[in-house]
N, CA, C and O atoms as CSV, one atom per row, in Angstrom:
chain,resi,resn,atom,element,x,y,z
A,1,UNK,N,N,105.497,212.838,100.659
A,1,UNK,CA,C,105.875,213.083,99.386
A,1,UNK,C,C,105.510,212.041,98.224
A,1,UNK,O,O,106.239,211.059,98.083
A,2,UNK,N,N,104.440,212.222,97.419
A,2,UNK,CA,C,104.127,211.169,96.473
A,2,UNK,C,C,105.073,210.929,95.303
A,2,UNK,O,O,105.593,211.799,94.604
A,3,UNK,N,N,105.247,209.289,95.178
A,3,UNK,CA,C,106.029,209.469,94.265
A,3,UNK,C,C,105.834,209.797,92.555
A,3,UNK,O,O,104.805,210.229,92.035
A,4,UNK,N,N,107.167,209.452,91.837
A,4,UNK,CA,C,107.097,210.136,90.573
A,4,UNK,C,C,106.283,208.931,89.771
A,4,UNK,O,O,105.832,209.232,88.665
A,5,UNK,N,N,106.052,207.470,90.307
A,5,UNK,CA,C,105.240,206.756,89.315
A,5,UNK,C,C,103.826,206.600,89.819
A,5,UNK,O,O,103.011,205.877,89.246
A,6,UNK,N,N,103.570,207.258,90.842
A,6,UNK,CA,C,102.243,207.747,90.654
A,6,UNK,C,C,101.627,208.527,90.023
A,6,UNK,O,O,100.643,208.123,89.403
A,7,UNK,N,N,102.055,210.089,89.970
A,7,UNK,CA,C,102.174,211.176,89.163
A,7,UNK,C,C,101.844,210.434,87.860
A,7,UNK,O,O,100.664,210.527,87.523
A,8,UNK,N,N,102.635,209.727,87.070
A,8,UNK,CA,C,102.013,208.924,85.562
A,8,UNK,C,C,101.043,207.922,86.026
A,8,UNK,O,O,100.125,207.822,85.212
A,9,UNK,N,N,100.950,207.367,86.751
A,9,UNK,CA,C,99.791,206.368,86.696
A,9,UNK,C,C,98.265,207.629,86.601
A,9,UNK,O,O,97.220,207.663,85.951
A,10,UNK,N,N,98.872,208.446,87.570
A,10,UNK,CA,C,97.169,209.781,87.487
A,10,UNK,C,C,96.979,210.078,86.141
A,10,UNK,O,O,95.981,209.875,85.451
A,11,UNK,N,N,98.266,210.683,85.782
A,11,UNK,CA,C,98.141,211.446,84.610
A,11,UNK,C,C,97.440,210.243,83.234
A,11,UNK,O,O,96.618,210.621,82.399
A,12,UNK,N,N,98.160,208.429,83.317
A,12,UNK,CA,C,97.665,207.921,81.996
A,12,UNK,C,C,96.066,207.596,82.503
A,12,UNK,O,O,95.301,207.152,81.646
A,13,UNK,N,N,95.702,207.751,83.496
A,13,UNK,CA,C,94.506,207.162,84.137
A,13,UNK,C,C,93.364,208.787,83.633
A,13,UNK,O,O,92.144,208.902,83.521
A,14,UNK,N,N,94.183,209.499,83.500
A,14,UNK,CA,C,93.233,210.805,83.021
A,14,UNK,C,C,93.149,211.226,81.662
A,14,UNK,O,O,92.327,211.953,81.103
A,15,UNK,N,N,94.293,210.552,81.181
A,15,UNK,CA,C,94.537,211.098,79.870
A,15,UNK,C,C,93.836,209.582,78.734
A,15,UNK,O,O,92.906,209.641,77.930
A,16,UNK,N,N,94.624,208.486,79.059
A,16,UNK,CA,C,94.502,207.163,78.437
A,16,UNK,C,C,92.801,206.692,78.604
A,16,UNK,O,O,92.356,206.392,79.711
A,17,UNK,N,N,92.031,206.678,77.486
A,17,UNK,CA,C,91.074,205.853,77.984
A,17,UNK,C,C,91.250,204.413,77.569
A,17,UNK,O,O,92.373,203.918,77.662
A,18,UNK,N,N,89.945,203.493,76.991
A,18,UNK,CA,C,89.908,202.210,76.965
A,18,UNK,C,C,90.655,201.950,75.394
A,18,UNK,O,O,90.774,202.789,74.501
A,19,UNK,N,N,91.087,200.576,75.380
A,19,UNK,CA,C,92.478,200.476,74.774
A,19,UNK,C,C,91.353,199.588,73.700
A,19,UNK,O,O,90.404,198.830,73.903
A,20,UNK,N,N,92.039,200.143,72.472
A,20,UNK,CA,C,90.603,200.312,71.168
A,20,UNK,C,C,91.507,199.302,69.894
A,20,UNK,O,O,90.977,198.824,68.892
A,21,UNK,N,N,92.996,199.164,70.289
A,21,UNK,CA,C,94.032,198.717,69.506
A,21,UNK,C,C,95.277,198.246,69.923
A,21,UNK,O,O,95.627,198.360,71.098
A,22,UNK,N,N,95.933,197.762,69.127
A,22,UNK,CA,C,97.463,197.025,69.333
A,22,UNK,C,C,97.714,196.336,67.878
A,22,UNK,O,O,97.093,195.995,66.870
A,23,UNK,N,N,99.478,196.360,68.613
A,23,UNK,CA,C,100.109,195.814,67.472
A,23,UNK,C,C,101.474,195.783,67.624
A,23,UNK,O,O,101.902,196.082,68.739
A,24,UNK,N,N,102.103,195.549,66.932
A,24,UNK,CA,C,103.950,194.853,66.946
A,24,UNK,C,C,104.271,196.640,67.883
A,24,UNK,O,O,104.445,196.850,69.083
A,25,UNK,N,N,104.237,197.570,66.768
A,25,UNK,CA,C,104.777,198.280,67.663
A,25,UNK,C,C,103.902,199.804,68.603
A,25,UNK,O,O,104.484,200.817,68.990
A,26,UNK,N,N,102.998,199.615,68.694
A,26,UNK,CA,C,101.881,200.749,69.912
A,26,UNK,C,C,100.452,200.113,69.644
A,26,UNK,O,O,99.902,199.460,68.757
A,27,UNK,N,N,100.107,200.718,71.038
A,27,UNK,CA,C,98.717,200.277,71.750
A,27,UNK,C,C,98.457,201.506,71.365
A,27,UNK,O,O,99.185,202.486,71.205
A,28,UNK,N,N,96.736,201.242,71.168
A,28,UNK,CA,C,95.776,202.889,71.178
A,28,UNK,C,C,94.888,202.822,71.156
A,28,UNK,O,O,94.073,202.305,70.392
A,29,UNK,N,N,94.823,203.798,72.751
A,29,UNK,CA,C,93.791,204.252,73.676
A,29,UNK,C,C,92.404,205.517,72.901
A,29,UNK,O,O,92.527,205.956,71.758
A,30,UNK,N,N,91.475,205.802,73.615
A,30,UNK,CA,C,90.175,206.402,73.275
A,30,UNK,C,C,91.156,207.642,73.962
A,30,UNK,O,O,91.830,207.334,74.944
A,31,UNK,N,N,91.203,208.619,73.591
A,31,UNK,CA,C,92.203,209.712,74.423
A,31,UNK,C,C,91.050,210.316,75.161
A,31,UNK,O,O,89.996,210.586,74.586
A,32,UNK,N,N,91.259,210.538,76.491
A,32,UNK,CA,C,89.844,210.890,77.315
A,32,UNK,C,C,89.287,212.450,77.013
A,32,UNK,O,O,88.216,212.812,76.528
A,33,UNK,N,N,90.500,213.273,77.519
A,33,UNK,CA,C,90.367,214.712,76.850
A,33,UNK,C,C,89.488,214.913,75.852
A,33,UNK,O,O,88.653,215.776,76.119
A,34,UNK,N,N,89.366,214.284,74.523
A,34,UNK,CA,C,88.712,214.507,73.325
A,34,UNK,C,C,88.296,213.054,72.607
A,34,UNK,O,O,89.043,212.787,71.666
A,35,UNK,N,N,87.187,211.997,72.879
A,35,UNK,CA,C,87.149,211.209,72.389
A,35,UNK,C,C,86.906,210.549,71.114
A,35,UNK,O,O,86.757,209.395,70.711
A,36,UNK,N,N,86.930,212.183,70.448
A,36,UNK,CA,C,86.975,211.817,68.935
A,36,UNK,C,C,88.321,211.798,68.241
A,36,UNK,O,O,88.388,211.869,67.013
A,37,UNK,N,N,89.557,211.689,69.124
A,37,UNK,CA,C,90.844,211.576,69.325
A,37,UNK,C,C,91.369,210.115,69.983
A,37,UNK,O,O,91.026,209.725,71.099
A,38,UNK,N,N,92.459,209.231,68.879
A,38,UNK,CA,C,93.146,208.707,69.503
A,38,UNK,C,C,94.715,209.534,70.272
A,38,UNK,O,O,95.401,210.528,70.034
A,39,UNK,N,N,94.699,208.435,71.255
A,39,UNK,CA,C,96.688,208.048,71.733
A,39,UNK,C,C,96.847,206.984,71.360
A,39,UNK,O,O,96.166,205.998,71.640
A,40,UNK,N,N,98.673,207.111,70.009
A,40,UNK,CA,C,98.859,206.045,69.911
A,40,UNK,C,C,100.362,205.802,71.453
A,40,UNK,O,O,101.243,206.661,71.412
A,41,UNK,N,N,100.418,205.347,71.932
A,41,UNK,CA,C,101.270,204.601,72.623
A,41,UNK,C,C,102.537,203.773,72.227
A,41,UNK,O,O,102.417,202.606,72.598
A,42,UNK,N,N,104.009,204.093,71.424
A,42,UNK,CA,C,104.791,203.417,70.868
A,42,UNK,C,C,105.400,203.098,72.238
A,42,UNK,O,O,106.203,204.001,72.471
A,43,UNK,N,N,105.376,202.085,73.405
A,43,UNK,CA,C,106.169,201.148,73.989
A,43,UNK,C,C,107.261,201.237,73.865
A,43,UNK,O,O,107.888,202.102,74.476
A,44,UNK,N,N,107.880,200.325,72.988
A,44,UNK,CA,C,109.186,199.722,72.679
A,44,UNK,C,C,110.168,201.295,71.235
A,44,UNK,O,O,111.337,201.532,70.932
A,45,UNK,N,N,109.294,201.683,70.973
A,45,UNK,CA,C,110.045,201.827,69.504
A,45,UNK,C,C,109.034,203.542,68.332
A,45,UNK,O,O,108.315,203.464,67.336
A,46,UNK,N,N,109.532,204.867,69.179
A,46,UNK,CA,C,108.769,205.295,68.136
A,46,UNK,C,C,108.411,205.331,66.509
A,46,UNK,O,O,107.310,205.612,66.036
A,47,UNK,N,N,109.262,205.081,65.988
A,47,UNK,CA,C,109.433,205.304,64.752
A,47,UNK,C,C,108.180,204.995,64.084
A,47,UNK,O,O,108.464,205.539,63.017
A,48,UNK,N,N,107.041,204.550,63.902
A,48,UNK,CA,C,105.889,204.284,63.439
A,48,UNK,C,C,104.977,205.761,64.341
A,48,UNK,O,O,104.921,206.875,63.821
A,49,UNK,N,N,104.673,205.607,65.005
A,49,UNK,CA,C,105.026,207.468,64.892
A,49,UNK,C,C,104.900,208.307,64.326
A,49,UNK,O,O,104.049,208.976,63.740
A,50,UNK,N,N,106.837,208.188,64.748
A,50,UNK,CA,C,107.477,209.580,63.826
A,50,UNK,C,C,106.858,209.528,62.540
A,50,UNK,O,O,106.384,210.541,62.026
A,51,UNK,N,N,106.833,208.385,61.981
A,51,UNK,CA,C,106.662,208.147,60.459
A,51,UNK,C,C,104.985,208.646,59.626
A,51,UNK,O,O,104.723,209.041,58.490
A,52,UNK,N,N,104.172,208.390,60.798
A,52,UNK,CA,C,102.976,208.640,60.381
A,52,UNK,C,C,102.995,210.759,60.641
A,52,UNK,O,O,102.509,211.537,59.821
A,53,UNK,N,N,103.471,211.048,61.558
A,53,UNK,CA,C,103.366,212.043,61.726
A,53,UNK,C,C,104.220,212.702,60.146
A,53,UNK,O,O,103.755,213.503,59.335
A,54,UNK,N,N,105.384,212.114,60.133
A,54,UNK,CA,C,106.246,212.727,59.062
A,54,UNK,C,C,105.608,213.000,57.618
A,54,UNK,O,O,105.742,214.036,56.967
A,55,UNK,N,N,104.764,211.665,57.193
A,55,UNK,CA,C,103.508,211.040,55.988
A,55,UNK,C,C,102.554,212.518,56.259
A,55,UNK,O,O,102.328,213.410,55.442
A,56,UNK,N,N,102.126,212.421,57.614
A,56,UNK,CA,C,100.788,213.114,57.421
A,56,UNK,C,C,100.834,214.714,57.199
A,56,UNK,O,O,99.957,215.415,56.694
A,57,UNK,N,N,102.648,215.278,57.940
A,57,UNK,CA,C,102.796,216.819,57.370
A,57,UNK,C,C,103.374,217.083,56.308
A,57,UNK,O,O,103.789,218.197,55.986
A,58,UNK,N,N,103.478,215.695,55.436
A,58,UNK,CA,C,104.364,215.965,53.867
A,58,UNK,C,C,103.450,215.604,52.583
A,58,UNK,O,O,103.820,215.646,51.410
A,59,UNK,N,N,102.536,215.345,52.930
A,59,UNK,CA,C,101.572,214.296,51.396
A,59,UNK,C,C,101.256,215.930,51.146
A,59,UNK,O,O,101.798,216.936,51.604
A,60,UNK,N,N,99.910,215.704,50.028
A,60,UNK,CA,C,99.283,216.775,49.685
A,60,UNK,C,C,98.150,216.757,49.744
A,60,UNK,O,O,97.837,215.931,50.602
A,61,UNK,N,N,97.004,217.366,49.163
A,61,UNK,CA,C,95.812,217.052,49.381
A,61,UNK,C,C,95.187,215.488,48.764
A,61,UNK,O,O,94.701,214.781,49.647
A,62,UNK,N,N,95.176,215.194,48.043
A,62,UNK,CA,C,94.966,214.361,47.344
A,62,UNK,C,C,95.058,212.897,47.663
A,62,UNK,O,O,94.369,211.973,47.230
A,63,UNK,N,N,96.507,212.878,48.896
A,63,UNK,CA,C,97.010,211.959,49.952
A,63,UNK,C,C,96.647,212.218,50.870
A,63,UNK,O,O,96.726,211.188,51.539
A,64,UNK,N,N,96.088,213.286,51.688
A,64,UNK,CA,C,95.488,213.357,52.352
A,64,UNK,C,C,94.440,212.873,52.985
A,64,UNK,O,O,94.189,212.239,54.010
A,65,UNK,N,N,93.864,213.378,52.035
A,65,UNK,CA,C,92.035,212.502,52.321
A,65,UNK,C,C,91.669,211.116,52.215
A,65,UNK,O,O,90.579,210.576,52.406
A,66,UNK,N,N,92.916,210.583,51.834
A,66,UNK,CA,C,92.951,208.946,52.768
A,66,UNK,C,C,93.429,208.595,53.998
A,66,UNK,O,O,93.210,207.536,54.588
A,67,UNK,N,N,94.102,209.536,54.372
A,67,UNK,CA,C,94.266,209.454,55.283
A,67,UNK,C,C,93.808,210.255,57.021
A,67,UNK,O,O,93.417,211.396,57.265
A,68,UNK,N,N,94.055,209.156,57.892
A,68,UNK,CA,C,93.193,209.738,59.310
A,68,UNK,C,C,94.411,211.153,59.619
A,68,UNK,O,O,95.520,211.235,59.092
A,69,UNK,N,N,93.783,212.193,60.646
A,69,UNK,CA,C,94.317,213.281,60.471
A,69,UNK,C,C,95.492,212.932,61.403
A,69,UNK,O,O,95.244,212.023,62.195
A,70,UNK,N,N,97.012,213.601,61.483
A,70,UNK,CA,C,97.285,213.503,63.133
A,70,UNK,C,C,97.150,214.783,63.436
A,70,UNK,O,O,96.821,215.730,62.722
A,71,UNK,N,N,97.410,214.735,64.463
A,71,UNK,CA,C,97.096,216.400,65.798
A,71,UNK,C,C,98.341,216.753,66.627
A,71,UNK,O,O,98.635,217.845,67.113
A,72,UNK,N,N,98.847,215.871,66.667
A,72,UNK,CA,C,100.171,216.371,67.874
A,72,UNK,C,C,100.750,215.426,68.188
A,72,UNK,O,O,100.085,214.442,68.513
A,73,UNK,N,N,102.316,215.352,68.216
A,73,UNK,CA,C,103.143,214.373,68.736
A,73,UNK,C,C,103.846,214.652,69.848
A,73,UNK,O,O,104.082,215.858,69.907
A,74,UNK,N,N,104.186,214.173,70.560
A,74,UNK,CA,C,105.454,213.949,71.492
A,74,UNK,C,C,106.455,214.536,71.301
A,74,UNK,O,O,107.077,213.859,70.482
A,75,UNK,N,N,107.354,215.926,71.708
A,75,UNK,CA,C,108.381,215.409,71.469
A,75,UNK,C,C,109.952,214.219,71.023
A,75,UNK,O,O,110.988,214.456,70.401
A,76,UNK,N,N,109.307,212.667,71.862
A,76,UNK,CA,C,110.394,211.944,71.849
A,76,UNK,C,C,109.548,211.195,70.916
A,76,UNK,O,O,110.132,210.232,70.421
A,77,UNK,N,N,108.358,211.361,70.544
A,77,UNK,CA,C,107.258,210.560,69.248
A,77,UNK,C,C,106.591,209.106,70.072
A,77,UNK,O,O,106.141,208.106,69.514
A,78,UNK,N,N,106.697,209.360,71.512
A,78,UNK,CA,C,106.214,207.816,71.959
A,78,UNK,C,C,104.600,207.964,72.412
A,78,UNK,O,O,103.923,207.119,72.997
A,79,UNK,N,N,104.194,209.313,71.954
A,79,UNK,CA,C,102.623,209.817,71.943
A,79,UNK,C,C,102.276,210.479,70.591
A,79,UNK,O,O,102.623,211.562,70.121
A,80,UNK,N,N,101.473,209.481,70.105
A,80,UNK,CA,C,100.942,210.440,68.916
A,80,UNK,C,C,99.482,210.697,69.267
A,80,UNK,O,O,98.904,209.778,69.848
A,81,UNK,N,N,98.889,211.665,69.037
A,81,UNK,CA,C,97.244,212.304,68.921
A,81,UNK,C,C,96.787,212.379,67.164
A,81,UNK,O,O,97.197,213.127,66.275
A,82,UNK,N,N,95.716,211.203,67.139
A,82,UNK,CA,C,95.104,211.468,65.410
A,82,UNK,C,C,93.769,211.158,65.831
A,82,UNK,O,O,93.409,210.719,66.923
A,83,UNK,N,N,92.803,211.556,64.417
A,83,UNK,CA,C,91.714,211.629,64.433
A,83,UNK,C,C,91.313,210.096,64.705
A,83,UNK,O,O,91.901,209.081,64.332
A,84,UNK,N,N,90.037,210.238,65.530
A,84,UNK,CA,C,90.053,208.553,65.649
A,84,UNK,C,C,88.531,208.224,64.913
A,84,UNK,O,O,87.489,208.876,64.858
A,85,UNK,N,N,88.988,206.716,64.311
A,85,UNK,CA,C,87.837,205.706,63.038
A,85,UNK,C,C,86.981,205.734,63.894
A,85,UNK,O,O,87.063,205.995,65.094
A,86,UNK,N,N,85.853,205.363,63.054
A,86,UNK,CA,C,84.861,204.573,63.205
A,86,UNK,C,C,85.164,203.468,62.366
A,86,UNK,O,O,85.599,203.608,61.223
A,87,UNK,N,N,84.889,202.092,63.045
A,87,UNK,CA,C,84.449,200.649,62.266
A,87,UNK,C,C,82.639,200.341,61.793
A,87,UNK,O,O,81.473,200.326,62.189
A,88,UNK,N,N,83.503,200.149,60.722
A,88,UNK,CA,C,81.932,199.680,60.133
A,88,UNK,C,C,82.194,198.355,59.452
A,88,UNK,O,O,83.222,197.999,58.876
A,89,UNK,N,N,80.681,197.470,59.689
A,89,UNK,CA,C,81.102,196.287,58.783
A,89,UNK,C,C,81.970,195.995,57.484
A,89,UNK,O,O,82.267,196.884,56.685
A,90,UNK,N,N,82.247,195.025,57.385
A,90,UNK,CA,C,83.714,194.116,56.551
A,90,UNK,C,C,82.781,194.546,54.794
A,90,UNK,O,O,83.370,194.779,53.739
A,91,UNK,N,N,81.717,194.536,54.936
A,91,UNK,CA,C,80.652,194.659,53.722
A,91,UNK,C,C,81.041,195.838,53.483
A,91,UNK,O,O,81.722,196.018,52.473
A,92,UNK,N,N,80.688,197.045,54.417
A,92,UNK,CA,C,81.059,198.871,53.765
A,92,UNK,C,C,82.257,199.519,53.280
A,92,UNK,O,O,82.421,200.714,53.032
A,93,UNK,N,N,83.640,197.883,53.112
A,93,UNK,CA,C,84.524,198.634,52.800
A,93,UNK,C,C,84.717,198.628,51.320
A,93,UNK,O,O,84.264,197.742,50.596
A,94,UNK,N,N,85.399,199.642,50.906
A,94,UNK,CA,C,85.181,199.756,49.515
A,94,UNK,C,C,86.084,198.940,48.867
A,94,UNK,O,O,87.173,198.662,49.369
A,95,UNK,N,N,85.691,198.501,47.701
A,95,UNK,CA,C,86.048,197.482,46.577
A,95,UNK,C,C,87.581,198.184,45.989
A,95,UNK,O,O,88.609,197.524,46.146
A,96,UNK,N,N,87.629,199.310,45.433
A,96,UNK,CA,C,88.271,199.625,45.366
A,96,UNK,C,C,89.798,200.639,46.324
A,96,UNK,O,O,89.559,200.925,47.497
A,97,UNK,N,N,90.433,200.839,46.059
A,97,UNK,CA,C,91.431,201.783,46.871
A,97,UNK,C,C,92.581,202.188,46.459
A,97,UNK,O,O,93.026,201.374,45.649
A,98,UNK,N,N,93.529,203.376,46.693
A,98,UNK,CA,C,94.835,203.806,46.127
A,98,UNK,C,C,95.383,202.253,46.041
A,98,UNK,O,O,95.375,201.271,46.783
A,99,UNK,N,N,95.793,202.531,44.911
A,99,UNK,CA,C,97.596,201.256,44.922
A,99,UNK,C,C,98.292,201.006,46.163
A,99,UNK,O,O,98.694,199.957,46.667
A,100,UNK,N,N,98.363,202.717,46.699
A,100,UNK,CA,C,99.365,203.133,47.467
A,100,UNK,C,C,99.633,201.838,49.016
A,100,UNK,O,O,100.621,201.274,49.485
A,101,UNK,N,N,97.951,201.855,49.392
A,101,UNK,CA,C,97.724,201.149,50.225
A,101,UNK,C,C,98.199,199.628,50.031
A,101,UNK,O,O,97.297,199.165,49.333
A,102,UNK,N,N,99.066,198.660,50.253
A,102,UNK,CA,C,99.510,197.513,50.123
A,102,UNK,C,C,99.502,196.751,51.661
A,102,UNK,O,O,99.846,195.572,51.737
A,103,UNK,N,N,99.116,197.453,52.779
A,103,UNK,CA,C,99.043,195.957,53.891
A,103,UNK,C,C,97.090,196.601,54.239
A,103,UNK,O,O,96.721,197.598,54.859
A,104,UNK,N,N,96.373,195.672,53.628
A,104,UNK,CA,C,95.106,196.119,53.436
A,104,UNK,C,C,94.295,195.363,54.431
A,104,UNK,O,O,93.229,194.907,54.017
A,105,UNK,N,N,94.510,195.226,55.251
A,105,UNK,CA,C,94.224,194.504,57.049
A,105,UNK,C,C,93.096,195.726,57.365
A,105,UNK,O,O,93.119,196.946,57.203
A,106,UNK,N,N,92.187,194.863,57.851
A,106,UNK,CA,C,90.320,195.918,58.399
A,106,UNK,C,C,90.973,196.870,59.066
A,106,UNK,O,O,90.820,198.048,58.742
A,107,UNK,N,N,91.805,196.502,60.108
A,107,UNK,CA,C,91.744,197.360,61.571
A,107,UNK,C,C,93.136,198.185,61.088
A,107,UNK,O,O,93.925,198.353,62.018
A,108,UNK,N,N,93.578,198.742,59.750
A,108,UNK,CA,C,93.969,199.902,59.540
A,108,UNK,C,C,93.041,200.908,58.495
A,108,UNK,O,O,93.451,201.609,57.570
A,109,UNK,N,N,91.908,200.751,58.899
A,109,UNK,CA,C,91.233,201.251,58.378
A,109,UNK,C,C,89.960,201.959,58.651
A,109,UNK,O,O,89.199,201.173,59.213
A,110,UNK,N,N,89.338,203.294,58.457
A,110,UNK,CA,C,87.899,203.006,59.042
A,110,UNK,C,C,87.389,204.549,58.339
A,110,UNK,O,O,88.121,204.914,57.419
A,111,UNK,N,N,86.389,205.348,58.625
A,111,UNK,CA,C,85.309,206.188,58.958
A,111,UNK,C,C,85.795,206.892,59.429
A,111,UNK,O,O,86.571,206.548,60.320
A,112,UNK,N,N,85.578,208.725,59.014
A,112,UNK,CA,C,85.832,209.442,60.108
A,112,UNK,C,C,84.769,210.237,58.833
A,112,UNK,O,O,85.008,210.422,57.640
A,113,UNK,N,N,83.700,210.546,59.550
A,113,UNK,CA,C,82.770,211.566,58.947
A,113,UNK,C,C,82.497,211.106,57.840
A,113,UNK,O,O,82.727,211.887,56.917
A,114,UNK,N,N,81.932,209.752,57.454
A,114,UNK,CA,C,81.668,208.877,56.536
A,114,UNK,C,C,82.427,208.858,55.312
A,114,UNK,O,O,81.967,208.521,54.221
A,115,UNK,N,N,83.810,209.297,55.572
A,115,UNK,CA,C,85.101,209.225,54.909
A,115,UNK,C,C,85.621,208.575,55.060
A,115,UNK,O,O,85.886,208.542,56.262
A,116,UNK,N,N,86.360,207.370,54.205
A,116,UNK,CA,C,87.168,205.642,54.188
A,116,UNK,C,C,87.909,206.808,54.332
A,116,UNK,O,O,87.753,207.764,53.572
A,117,UNK,N,N,89.059,206.802,55.658
A,117,UNK,CA,C,90.579,206.260,55.547
A,117,UNK,C,C,91.492,205.229,56.286
A,117,UNK,O,O,91.164,204.443,57.175
A,118,UNK,N,N,92.574,205.395,55.776
A,118,UNK,CA,C,93.707,204.835,56.655
A,118,UNK,C,C,94.009,205.091,57.895
A,118,UNK,O,O,94.960,205.855,57.733
A,119,UNK,N,N,93.860,204.984,59.081
A,119,UNK,CA,C,94.579,205.049,60.164
A,119,UNK,C,C,95.825,204.841,60.619
A,119,UNK,O,O,96.350,205.473,61.535
A,120,UNK,N,N,96.367,203.866,59.928
A,120,UNK,CA,C,97.675,203.255,60.553
A,120,UNK,C,C,98.485,203.169,58.830
A,120,UNK,O,O,98.170,202.577,57.798
A,121,UNK,N,N,99.564,204.027,59.184
A,121,UNK,CA,C,99.875,203.906,57.343
A,121,UNK,C,C,101.573,204.613,58.030
A,121,UNK,O,O,102.290,205.278,57.283
A,122,UNK,N,N,101.903,204.375,59.230
A,122,UNK,CA,C,103.390,204.472,59.189
A,122,UNK,C,C,104.249,203.524,58.381
A,122,UNK,O,O,105.363,203.909,58.026
A,123,UNK,N,N,103.678,201.912,57.956
A,123,UNK,CA,C,104.029,201.120,57.654
A,123,UNK,C,C,104.721,201.487,56.042
A,123,UNK,O,O,105.666,200.853,55.572
A,124,UNK,N,N,103.916,202.820,55.232
A,124,UNK,CA,C,103.977,202.849,53.913
A,124,UNK,C,C,105.361,203.851,53.602
A,124,UNK,O,O,105.925,203.994,52.518
A,125,UNK,N,N,105.706,204.487,54.918
A,125,UNK,CA,C,106.536,205.595,54.671
A,125,UNK,C,C,107.148,205.171,53.601
A,125,UNK,O,O,106.720,205.669,52.560
A,126,UNK,N,N,108.415,204.061,53.445
A,126,UNK,CA,C,108.910,203.897,51.939
A,126,UNK,C,C,108.637,204.159,50.916
A,126,UNK,O,O,109.493,204.450,50.081
A,127,UNK,N,N,107.256,204.137,50.638
A,127,UNK,CA,C,106.271,204.029,49.576
A,127,UNK,C,C,106.789,206.342,48.971
A,127,UNK,O,O,107.391,206.949,48.085
A,128,UNK,N,N,105.957,206.639,50.296
A,128,UNK,CA,C,106.077,208.023,50.362
A,128,UNK,C,C,107.553,208.638,49.687
A,128,UNK,O,O,107.824,209.272,48.668
A,129,UNK,N,N,108.126,208.234,50.526
A,129,UNK,CA,C,109.635,208.527,50.315
A,129,UNK,C,C,110.696,208.494,49.165
A,129,UNK,O,O,111.785,209.058,49.063
A,130,UNK,N,N,109.761,207.329,48.018
A,130,UNK,CA,C,109.978,207.154,46.758
A,130,UNK,C,C,109.807,208.651,45.879
A,130,UNK,O,O,110.380,209.070,44.873
A,131,UNK,N,N,108.695,209.258,46.800
A,131,UNK,CA,C,108.217,210.639,45.376
A,131,UNK,C,C,106.628,210.676,45.837
A,131,UNK,O,O,106.114,210.797,46.949
A,132,UNK,N,N,106.022,210.507,44.404
A,132,UNK,CA,C,104.351,210.654,44.800
A,132,UNK,C,C,104.023,209.043,44.637
A,132,UNK,O,O,104.403,208.461,43.621
A,133,UNK,N,N,103.478,208.515,45.422
A,133,UNK,CA,C,102.930,207.432,45.589
A,133,UNK,C,C,101.618,207.255,44.845
A,133,UNK,O,O,100.730,208.099,44.727
A,134,UNK,N,N,101.642,206.069,44.384
A,134,UNK,CA,C,100.483,205.483,43.084
A,134,UNK,C,C,98.787,205.939,43.547
A,134,UNK,O,O,98.329,205.453,44.580
A,135,UNK,N,N,98.042,206.774,42.805
A,135,UNK,CA,C,96.505,207.087,43.753
A,135,UNK,C,C,95.559,206.671,42.586
A,135,UNK,O,O,94.536,207.346,42.469
A,136,UNK,N,N,95.754,205.692,41.743
A,136,UNK,CA,C,95.777,204.736,40.944
A,136,UNK,C,C,94.467,203.992,41.931
A,136,UNK,O,O,94.732,203.784,43.115
A,137,UNK,N,N,93.212,203.648,41.455
A,137,UNK,CA,C,92.743,202.735,42.025
A,137,UNK,C,C,92.736,201.226,41.971
A,137,UNK,O,O,92.474,200.736,40.872
A,138,UNK,N,N,93.009,200.316,43.092
A,138,UNK,CA,C,93.301,199.300,42.634
A,138,UNK,C,C,92.303,198.558,43.449
A,138,UNK,O,O,91.866,199.023,44.501
A,139,UNK,N,N,91.845,197.103,42.841
A,139,UNK,CA,C,90.912,196.027,43.592
A,139,UNK,C,C,91.468,195.821,45.257
A,139,UNK,O,O,92.525,195.202,45.384
A,140,UNK,N,N,90.772,196.329,46.521
A,140,UNK,CA,C,91.365,195.977,47.683
A,140,UNK,C,C,90.842,194.400,47.788
A,140,UNK,O,O,89.832,193.799,47.420
A,141,UNK,N,N,92.307,193.985,48.623
A,141,UNK,CA,C,92.141,192.671,48.809
A,141,UNK,C,C,92.568,192.761,50.239
A,141,UNK,O,O,93.727,192.596,50.621
A,142,UNK,N,N,91.184,193.131,51.259
A,142,UNK,CA,C,90.879,193.015,52.629
A,142,UNK,C,C,91.419,191.883,53.276
A,142,UNK,O,O,91.229,190.803,52.716
A,143,UNK,N,N,91.948,191.894,54.164
A,143,UNK,CA,C,92.463,190.559,55.068
A,143,UNK,C,C,91.998,190.982,56.800
A,143,UNK,O,O,91.740,192.089,57.272
A,144,UNK,N,N,92.024,189.549,57.498
A,144,UNK,CA,C,92.431,190.207,58.891
A,144,UNK,C,C,90.951,190.455,59.557
A,144,UNK,O,O,89.919,190.547,58.892
A,145,UNK,N,N,91.024,190.542,60.916
A,145,UNK,CA,C,90.238,190.966,61.772
A,145,UNK,C,C,90.553,192.296,62.085
A,145,UNK,O,O,91.668,192.793,61.924
A,146,UNK,N,N,89.084,193.154,62.752
A,146,UNK,CA,C,89.041,194.586,63.405
A,146,UNK,C,C,88.209,194.358,64.409
A,146,UNK,O,O,87.910,195.268,65.183
C-alpha cells in the first residue's frame, strides 16, 4: 500500500513548478499544468488568499484593470491560482499609480500582456472594505527587490 504522504508528494511534483516568490503568508510557484498561472500556497494562514479572492470577485472593472486576475481558490483557501505576471526592469515601472496601492514593493507588481497590474493585493483588503478605493493617480514610491 502506498502511503498518503507519497500521493501528496507526487501531486505536489505534478502541480507545483519552480518557486518564484515567497512572503510572510505564502509561497508562490509556477502552476505546472498552465505556466501562464501561479499557485499561491498559504502554508500557515489562508487569510491573504481569501482576501485576494474576495477583492477580485467584488470590485468593478475600473479596479480590476489594476489587478492580476484570480482564477480559482481551494475550499480551505490554502491554494489560490492567479494569472502569472512578468517582471520588467525597475526603470519600466510606472511613475504614477492609483492611490489605493499603499504597499509599493516592486515584487507586488508586474505585467500581464503588457498591462501593469498588482499581483499581491490581499494586504489592501481594508481599503476595499471601506467602500470604493481612491483611484486617483499618485506618484509611486517604489521600494525593495524583486
